[in-house]
N, C-alpha and C positions, 0 to 999 in steps of 0.2 A: 502627552496625548491622553484625552479622556473623553468619556461619554457622559453627558448630563442631560437627563430627560424628565420633564414634568409632563405626564401624559393623562389626558382625558379623551376617551374615544368611545363611540357607540357602534357596536357591531351586531346588527340585527337588534335584538332586545337586550343584548349583553353590554354592560358598562365596565370599561376599564379605567381605573383612576388610581394612579401611583406615581411615585418619583423614584428614579434609579440612577445611580452614578457608578461608573465602572472605570478604573484606572488602566492606563497602558501596562501590558504585561500581566494583568490580573485576569485569571480565568474564573468567571462567575457562572455557576449553574443555577438555572431557574427551575424550581420544582413546584408541584402542586397537584391536587386531584384533578380528574377529568373535568373540563369546563372551568378551570381556574383562571384562564386567560393567558396561558404560556405562549402559545402560538400567535395569538392576537397581538401580544407584546412585540414579538419579532416582526410581524407584518407591519406594524405601526413604525418601528425603527427603520425598516427597509423602505418605507414610503409606499408600500402596497395598500395600506389602509390609512386614510387621512385622519388627522387629529380633529377632535371636536373643539378642544381647547388645550392650551399648553405650549411646550417649546422643547425642541430637540436640538442640542448642540453637539458637535463632534470635533474634537481638537480646536475648540474656540469658534468654529464656523457654524452658523445657524443653518440647520437643514429644514426646519419647520418652525414657524411661529405664527400662530393664528391671529394674534393681536396685531402683529406687524404686517400680516398678509404675505409672509414668506413661505413658500413650499418648494423645495428642490424635488424634481421628479426622481422616481425610483432609479431609473437607468443612469441618472447623473450623480447619484450619491456614491461616495467612495466606500462602498459596502460589498462584502462578499457574503453569499448565503448558501448553506448546505441544507437542502430540503430533506424532509423525512424519507421520501421515496426517491431522493437523488435527482430525479427529472433529467436524466441524461437523454440526449436526442438520439433515437434509435437509428436514424438514417445517416448520422455522422460517425466517423471513426473516432476512436478513443482520443487521439491527439487533436482532432478537430473539435471535440467536445471541450477539451481543456482550453483550446485557443478561442473558443466562442466569446467569452467575456471580453477579451482584448480586441477581437475583431469588431464587436458591437460598439466598442469605444473609439474606433477609428484606426486601430493599429494595422499596418499593412500585413498581408497574409504571411509572407515569408518570415517576418519578424515575430508575428503571433505564434506561428508553428515552432519557431526556434525556442521561444520562451516555454511554450507548452511541452516540448520535448524534454527541456531541462526539469520541468516539474515532474514529469513522468519518471525520469531518472531518480529523482529525490524520493518518490513514493514507491519505487521498486517495480515500475510497470513499464519500463521503456520497451520491452519486447512485445507489449500488447498495443503499441501505438496505432497500428493500422487495423486492429480488429474493431468489430462493432460492439456496442454495450451489451447486446443480447448474449454474447459469448462469455461474459464476465460473471464471476461469483459475486455474492453479496458484498463480501469484504473488499474485492477488487473495485466494485462499482462505488463503494463508499470512498476509497482512496482517490478515484478519478474525480468524484464530485468535490472532494476537498481540494484537490490540486486545481480544479477549474476556479473554485472560489478564491484561492490564494494567488493564482497566476496574475490577477489584476492588481496586486499589491494594495489590497484594501486597507483602510484605516480601521474598519470595524468588521469583524468576522462573526456572523450569526449562524448557529447550527441548531436545527430542529430535529431532536431525537436522532442523532447521527448513528446510533447503534441499534435503532428499533428493528431494521430489516435484517439483522444478523441473528444467526442461531447461537445458542449458548456456548457451544464448543469453540466458536471463533471470536466471541465477543471479548474475552479477557485478553487475547493476544492483540486484537485491533484496538482495544482501549489503551494499551501500552504504546502502541505505534502512534495512535492519534495524539497522545500526550506528548510523545517525542516530537512529532511534526509541529505541534502547537508551541513548543518551547522556543522555536526559532522564529516564531511570528511576533513582531514587535508591537502590533496594534492592539486594539481593544477586543476581547474575546467573550462572547456570551453564548452559552449552550443551554438549550432546553432539554430536559430529560425527565423520565418517570422513574428511573432506576436509582434508588438511593445508593447502591453499591458503586455505580458508575459515578454518581455525583461526589461521593466521599472520596473516591480514588483519585479523581481528576481535578476537582475544583479547589481554589483558594478561598472562595466564599460562596455560600449558598443564599439564595433569595427564594423565599417561600411565598407563593401566591395562593389566595383563596378568594373566590367570588370577585375577581378583578382587582383585588387590592393586595398590597404587600403586608403580609402578616408578620414576617420575621426575616431578619438578615443577620448573617454572621459567619464565622469560619465553621467548618464541619464540627469541630470540637465544641464550640460555643453553642451551636443549635442542638447537638446531641445532649449537652448538659442541661439545657434549659428550654425544652420545647414549649411552644405556646399554643398548641392546638392538638386535638386528638389525631389529626392527620399527621403532624409532625412526630408525635409520640409513636405512632405505628411505624412511621418512616425509619426511626432510629431504634425501634424495637424495645421501647420501655412502656411501662404502665404510667399513664398520665391522667390525673384527676384534677378537678377544680373544686374548691370548697371554701368554707369560712373558718378561720382559725380563732380560737380563744384559749389562751395559755398553751397548754401541751396537747390539746385536742382539736382535730379538724373534722368538722362535719361536712361530708362530701355531698356535692350537689345532686349526684345520682343515687344517693342512699349510702348508709353505713358511715363509719367514722374511723379515723386513724389516730393513734397516739404517737407523738413525735418527741424527740430528745430535747429540742430547744423551743421555748415558748415563742408564740407569734400571735398577731392579731390582724383581722381583716381578711380580705379576699386573697386567696393564694392558689398557686399551682402546687401539685404534689406529684413527685416522681418516685416510683418504686421499680427498681431494676428487676426483671424476671429472675435473675440468678440468685437474688437475695430472698426469694419466696421459698419457704420450706413447706413440705407436704407430709402429713401424718395420717395414719389410719385411725388413731384414737386421739382424743384431746391431749395435747402435750403438756407435760409438766415443765416448770423451769422458767426460762428467761423471756420468751417472746412476749412483748407488750400488746401486740395485736394478734388475736386468735379469733377465727370464725370458720363456719362450715361452708363448703362449696361443692358443687357438682361439676365433674369433668365433662365438658361438652365437646372437646376436640383434643386429640394428641397428634402432634406434627413433628416427625423426625427431621431435624435439620443438622446434618453433619454428625458431630459426637454428642448433640444435645437433643432433648425432646421438649418442645414447647407445649405446655398443658394449658388449655384455655378453661377457666373455671368460673362458673356462674354462681354468684353469691351477692353478698351486700358488704363490701363492694365485689363486683366481678373483677377478676385479675388473671394475668398470664404468668405462669411459673416456667422456669427453664431448669430441668433436672437431667441427669444422665439416663441412658437406657437401663443401666443397672438399677437405678433407683425406682424406675417404672416397674421393673421385674419384682424387686423386693417388696414394693407396695401392692403388687398384683393389680396395678391400676389399669382401668379400661374406660372407654366412654360410658357415661351415665353413672359412674361410681361416685359416692359421696366421700369426701376427705376433709380433714382439718387443715386449715391454712394458717401459717405463722409468719409474721414479719416483725423483725426487731425495730424498735423505735429509732435506733441509731442508723438504720438503713433507709429511712424515709427522708427524701430531700424536699425541702420547702422553699419557695421563693414567691415574691409578690406578683399578683395577677395584673 
């Protein structure tokens, strides 16, 4: 079973133009900045937004093909969707909400309620079956929405920001539970998220969208090692630059240059991990091949590290310990020397 879609669609003034393939059992997370087209992609696959051109096939069955004049209506597609705000019906009980998809497909009431009850048992909410959605917590509502989507035995499961409505204290626990529930689903799984931690923890593969197009696709490790846009660099927490290499020197597009250990030529991406950036109060002696002055514009404590954003040529983010910040007497607005070893600079073709 697999999803194969070549999509061209116009939503208002926004253009979506990409190709995506997802295999059965594979969990793909779609990420991108606001306005990248993530939710639009799900709506096109679900049949809620028509294609302008292209083709969508699921398990070899054509759901939409503009050239052939084929378009299966949304309610007839073997697709389950979990919306960002869950969209539970407030006037129906929890079990009736879960049974709704089956009832809308013609399943008799008694049979639909029996299946819905089994799904509520699987997600640990059997005792809430006859309550109304308004009495549920965010995490409980999320599980009901997931059970409703899975109760119809869809070939494709679409999830739009399934953790967005949850507070931080429940998100980690529900992420583990969601992953557990999805492991038993044999169909195609596609989740939209804005949270890189969520994506890295759950997904087998990441798809990065920008401006309605696929910018990058790969495993979380592949994307983290070789980001191809500033958004992805920020997403995985590294310094990403673009420049032109000549021998062992790279002239960066946004100003400044970096010396690297291995010679290269042409347009390249450059990655410097924040933990490899050293800070000094005076110009350092010794080994760093790349040394320049910068001004600390922001210090952000994250767990046992402090991310220091430094304006300079180039601007860069360093990650140091709180003890190092104290030893340097570092505060916002202070000028420091920045050092990066040539061997710590990663270069690959743009």
